[in-house]
N, C-alpha and C positions, 0 to 999 in steps of 0.2 A: 498604499491602499489597493492599487491594481494587483500587487503580488498577493495580498490577503484574499482578494476575490478569486484569483486564479487558484490559490491553495484550497479555499473552501470548495470551489467547484470540482477540483480534482478529487478531493476527499469524498465528496458526495457521489460523484460518478464512480470512483473506485469501489466504494462501499456497495453501491447498487449493482455494479457489474459482478463483484465478488459474490454477493448474495444470490444473484440470478444464476451464475454458473454453479453455485453450490446446490441450488434447488434441482438442477439437472442430475446431480450425483445422488442426492437423497436429502431428506430433511434431518433435523436434529444436529448430529455431530458434523455432518458435511456442511450444513448451512452456517453453523457457528464458525467453523474454520474458514469457510469461503468469505464470510463477512470480514474476518480479521485479515485475511490475505488481501481482500479488496481495499480495506482501509489503509493498510500499509502501502499497497501499490499506489493509491491516491496520494498519500504523503510523498512517496518517492517521485511521482510524476510532477507534483507541485514544485518541489525544490529543484528538480531537474530543469523545469521550465524557467524558474527564476534564475538559475545559474546560467542557462543558455542566453538569457536576456542581459546578463552581466550585472544582475542585481545582488548576487551572492557569490562569495568565494567558496572554495572547497571546504575550508575550515568552518565557515558559517553553515554550509549545507549539513555537515556532520552535527553541528550544534542544534540546528533546527530539527533535524531528523530525530536526534536523541530526545528532544522535548516532545515532539509529536508522537513518537512511538511510546514514550512514557505515559502520555495521556491516553493512548489507545489501550495500553496495558492496564491502566487504572480503571478504565471503564468496562473492560471485558476480560474474560479468561478463556484461554484455549480449551477446547473440549478435553476431558480426561482421557487418558490412554490413546491420545492422538499425537504423533510426532509433529511438533510445530516449531518453526524457525523464526525467531524475531529478527527483523532488519535492524542492524546496528550502525551502518555507515553507508557512504555513497556506493562503495563496491558491492555491498549486499543488495542495494537497490537495483544496481545495474543487472545483477544476476537474476533477481526476482522478475524484473520487467522483461528480460530476455526469455525466461521460462514461460511467462504469461503470453508473450508474443508467439513463441514456438507452439504452445498449446492452442492458441487461437487459430494459428495457421493450419494445424492438424484437423481442426473441426470444420474447416471450410471445404 
C-alpha cells in the first residue's frame, strides 16, 4: 500500500512538473510533450524509490515500468512531428532522470 501511494504521488508530481516546465517553453506541442515526459519521470522515480527500499527487484522494476508506460501511451499521444523517446527499462529511466536533473541545474 505504501508503495502504491509513493507511486501515485510521484506520478502526480512528475506530471505537474512536466506540465509546468512545458508551459515555460510554449503551449500546445511543448505542453503535451512536457506532460508525457513528466509522467514518465514520475513513473521512473516511483519504481526507483521502491527499488531503493528493497520492495522491487530489477526485473520487477522493468515489468512495472512496462505496464505504467503502456498505460501512459494508452491515455496520451506524443505531439505529431515531435521526436519523442518512450522509456522502456530501468536504464532509460536513469538516463531520463539524469537529463532532467541536469536541465534543472542549468535553470538555477
